[in-house]
C-alpha positions as CSV (number, residue, x, y, z in Angstrom):
1,M,0.0,0.0,0.0
2,F,2.9,2.4,0.7
3,F,4.1,1.7,-2.8
4,G,0.6,2.8,-4.1
5,Y,1.0,6.1,-2.2
6,I,4.4,6.8,-3.8
7,I,3.1,6.1,-7.3
8,V,0.0,8.4,-6.8
9,G,2.2,11.0,-5.3
10,L,4.7,10.8,-8.1
11,I,2.1,11.1,-10.8
12,A,0.5,14.1,-8.9
13,L,4.0,15.8,-8.9
14,I,4.6,15.1,-12.6
15,G,1.1,16.5,-13.3
16,G,1.8,19.7,-11.4
17,I,5.1,20.1,-13.2
18,V,3.4,19.6,-16.6
19,Q,0.6,22.0,-15.8
20,N,3.1,24.7,-14.7
21,R,5.1,24.1,-17.9
22,L,2.0,24.4,-20.0
23,K,1.1,27.7,-18.4
24,S,4.6,29.1,-19.0
25,K,4.5,28.0,-22.6
26,F,1.1,29.6,-23.3
27,K,2.3,32.7,-21.6
28,K,5.3,32.8,-23.8
29,Y,3.4,32.3,-27.1
30,S,0.7,34.7,-25.9
31,Q,3.4,37.3,-26.3
32,Q,4.4,36.2,-29.9
33,Y,1.9,38.2,-32.1
34,L,0.9,36.8,-35.5
35,Q,2.2,38.5,-38.6
36,N,-1.2,37.9,-40.3
37,G,-2.9,39.9,-37.6
38,M,-5.8,37.5,-37.2
39,S,-7.7,36.9,-33.9
40,G,-8.4,33.4,-32.5
41,K,-12.1,34.0,-33.6
42,E,-11.0,34.8,-37.2
43,I,-8.6,31.7,-37.3
44,A,-11.4,29.4,-36.1
45,E,-14.0,30.8,-38.5
46,K,-11.6,30.5,-41.5
47,M,-10.7,26.9,-40.6
48,L,-14.4,26.0,-40.4
49,A,-15.1,27.6,-43.7
50,D,-12.1,25.9,-45.3
51,H,-13.4,22.5,-44.2
52,G,-16.9,23.4,-45.6
53,I,-18.4,23.5,-42.1
54,H,-21.1,26.3,-42.0
55,D,-23.3,25.0,-39.2
56,V,-20.9,25.6,-36.3
57,Q,-20.7,28.9,-34.4
58,V,-17.6,30.4,-32.7
59,M,-18.4,31.6,-29.2
60,S,-16.6,33.5,-26.5
61,V,-16.6,32.0,-22.9
62,Q,-15.2,33.4,-19.7
63,G,-12.0,32.1,-18.1
64,R,-8.6,30.9,-19.2
65,L,-8.0,27.5,-20.7
66,T,-11.7,27.0,-20.9
67,D,-11.7,26.3,-24.5
68,H,-13.8,23.4,-25.8
69,Y,-16.0,22.2,-28.6
70,N,-19.6,21.3,-27.9
71,P,-21.0,18.7,-30.2
72,K,-24.4,19.0,-28.8
73,D,-25.1,22.6,-30.0
74,K,-22.2,22.6,-32.5
75,T,-20.3,25.6,-31.0
76,V,-16.5,26.2,-30.8
77,N,-16.1,27.9,-27.4
78,L,-13.0,29.9,-27.1
79,S,-11.9,31.6,-23.8
80,E,-11.7,35.4,-24.0
81,P,-8.0,35.7,-24.5
82,V,-8.0,33.2,-27.3
83,Y,-11.2,34.6,-28.9
84,N,-9.9,38.1,-29.1
85,E,-6.1,38.1,-29.1
86,R,-3.9,37.8,-32.1
87,N,-1.0,35.7,-31.0
88,V,0.5,32.2,-31.6
89,A,-1.2,30.7,-28.5
90,A,-4.7,31.9,-29.7
91,A,-4.1,30.5,-33.1
92,A,-3.0,27.1,-31.8
93,V,-6.0,26.7,-29.4
94,A,-8.6,28.1,-31.8
95,A,-7.4,25.7,-34.5
96,H,-7.2,22.8,-32.1
97,E,-10.9,23.2,-31.0
98,V,-12.0,23.6,-34.6
99,G,-10.1,20.3,-35.1
100,H,-12.7,18.7,-32.9
101,A,-15.5,20.2,-35.0
102,V,-13.9,18.7,-38.1
103,Q,-13.7,15.4,-36.3
104,H,-17.5,15.7,-35.6
105,A,-18.3,16.6,-39.1
106,E,-16.3,13.7,-40.5
107,A,-17.6,11.1,-37.9
108,Y,-14.1,10.5,-36.5
109,S,-14.6,7.1,-34.9
110,W,-12.7,7.9,-31.6
111,L,-14.8,11.1,-31.0
112,Q,-17.9,9.1,-31.6
113,F,-16.9,6.4,-29.2
114,R,-16.0,9.1,-26.5
115,S,-19.3,10.9,-26.9
116,K,-21.1,7.6,-26.5
117,M,-19.3,7.0,-23.3
118,V,-20.1,10.3,-21.7
119,P,-23.6,9.4,-20.2
120,T,-22.2,6.1,-18.8
121,V,-19.1,7.9,-17.3
122,N,-21.1,10.8,-15.8
123,V,-23.3,8.1,-13.8
124,T,-20.5,5.6,-12.8
125,G,-18.1,8.5,-12.0
126,R,-20.5,9.8,-9.3
127,L,-21.4,6.3,-8.0
128,A,-17.7,5.3,-7.9
129,Q,-16.9,8.0,-5.4
130,F,-19.4,6.7,-2.8
131,A,-18.7,3.1,-3.4
132,I,-14.9,3.5,-3.1
133,M,-15.2,5.7,-0.1
134,G,-17.6,3.3,1.8
135,G,-15.7,0.3,0.3
136,I,-12.3,1.4,1.7
137,F,-13.9,1.9,5.2
138,L,-15.7,-1.5,5.0
139,V,-13.0,-3.3,3.1
140,N,-12.7,-6.1,5.6
141,T,-16.3,-6.6,6.3
142,F,-18.1,-5.8,2.9
143,P,-15.2,-5.9,0.3
144,Q,-17.9,-6.2,-2.6
145,L,-18.7,-2.5,-2.2
146,L,-15.0,-1.6,-3.0
147,L,-15.1,-4.0,-6.0
148,I,-18.2,-2.3,-7.3
149,G,-16.4,1.1,-6.9
150,I,-13.5,-0.1,-8.8
151,V,-15.6,-1.3,-11.6
152,F,-17.4,1.9,-11.9
153,F,-14.1,3.9,-11.6
154,A,-12.7,1.8,-14.4
155,F,-15.0,3.4,-16.8
156,S,-13.5,6.8,-16.1
157,V,-10.0,5.5,-16.6
158,I,-11.1,4.1,-20.0
159,F,-12.5,7.4,-20.9
160,T,-9.2,9.2,-20.1
161,F,-7.4,6.9,-22.6
162,V,-10.1,7.1,-25.2
163,T,-9.5,10.9,-25.0
164,L,-5.9,10.7,-25.9
165,P,-6.3,9.9,-29.7
166,V,-9.1,12.6,-29.9
167,E,-6.9,15.2,-28.5
168,Y,-3.8,14.2,-30.5
169,D,-5.8,14.0,-33.8
170,A,-7.4,17.4,-33.2
171,S,-3.9,18.9,-32.7
172,N,-2.6,17.1,-35.9
173,R,-5.6,18.5,-37.8
174,A,-5.0,22.0,-36.6
175,L,-1.3,22.0,-37.3
176,A,-1.8,20.5,-40.8
177,W,-4.4,23.2,-41.7
178,L,-2.2,26.0,-40.3
179,D,0.7,24.7,-42.4
180,D,-1.2,24.0,-45.5
181,K,-2.9,27.4,-45.7
182,K,0.3,29.2,-44.6
183,M,-1.5,30.8,-41.8
184,L,1.8,31.1,-39.7
185,T,5.3,31.8,-40.4
186,P,7.7,28.8,-39.7
187,Q,8.7,30.3,-36.3
188,E,5.0,30.9,-35.3
189,H,4.1,27.4,-36.5
190,A,6.9,25.9,-34.4
191,G,5.5,27.8,-31.4
192,A,2.0,26.5,-32.0
193,K,3.2,22.9,-32.3
194,D,5.1,23.2,-29.0
195,A,2.2,24.8,-27.2
196,L,-0.2,22.0,-28.5
197,A,2.3,19.3,-27.6
198,W,2.4,20.5,-23.9
199,A,-1.3,20.7,-23.9
200,A,-1.5,17.1,-25.0
201,R,0.9,16.0,-22.3
202,T,-1.6,17.1,-19.7
203,Y,-4.0,14.4,-21.0
204,V,-1.3,11.8,-20.9
205,V,-0.6,12.6,-17.3
206,A,-4.3,12.6,-16.5
207,A,-4.7,9.1,-18.1
208,V,-1.6,7.6,-16.3
209,G,-2.8,9.2,-13.0
210,A,-6.1,7.7,-13.4
211,L,-4.7,4.3,-14.1
212,S,-2.3,4.5,-11.1
213,T,-5.3,5.4,-8.8
214,L,-7.3,2.5,-10.1
215,L,-4.4,0.1,-9.4
216,Y,-4.1,1.6,-5.9
217,Y,-7.6,0.7,-5.2
218,V,-7.2,-2.7,-6.6
219,L,-4.2,-3.2,-4.3
220,I,-6.4,-2.2,-1.4
221,Y,-9.0,-4.7,-2.5
222,A,-6.4,-7.5,-3.0
223,G,-4.7,-6.9,0.3
224,R,-7.8,-7.0,2.5
225,R,-7.8,-9.3,5.4
């Protein structure tokens, strides 16, 4: 069990390092202004148009790093800095989120699979918290409760790994379009690639962290007396 604590703690430490590195990268590239003078909103709208997507709206949302694509109402939601500013970080994020819209339009299989998992993960994720908490407390008298929690939590772990190809593919689509349409200078493109690479690493850390947590619960279950 002590080994489990070490693994979980190590993953948490690595996650914190990656998050800090990501913030510093985006701060750096937020200060590198685009020669084409386009805002994140304009980048997103042009990428949508170039892919023949005319039923997706680009919206502004509050916060930082709150950017996301919503397949339910077909909106590319960009945080205010990304929506309004005209720098490498904004271009990278805007194009990445449109990459998800392109995935949706082209029925990308991994995105479809992840979308189908969402309702199940929403339910099992909530139930897993209660089952695991109670299961750990009652592990020696009612171990079945912890086992149920482990099974429920496993759905969330699978979801984090399914998310990886979706995120990497969206970044690849974004970078390919930015390069193909000559939207950025070579230096700007290198910055966008670097920023998206660090963003992707946060998903890798999250997936590995979720898996290590699952294994920790399994060790508790297996080590019951």
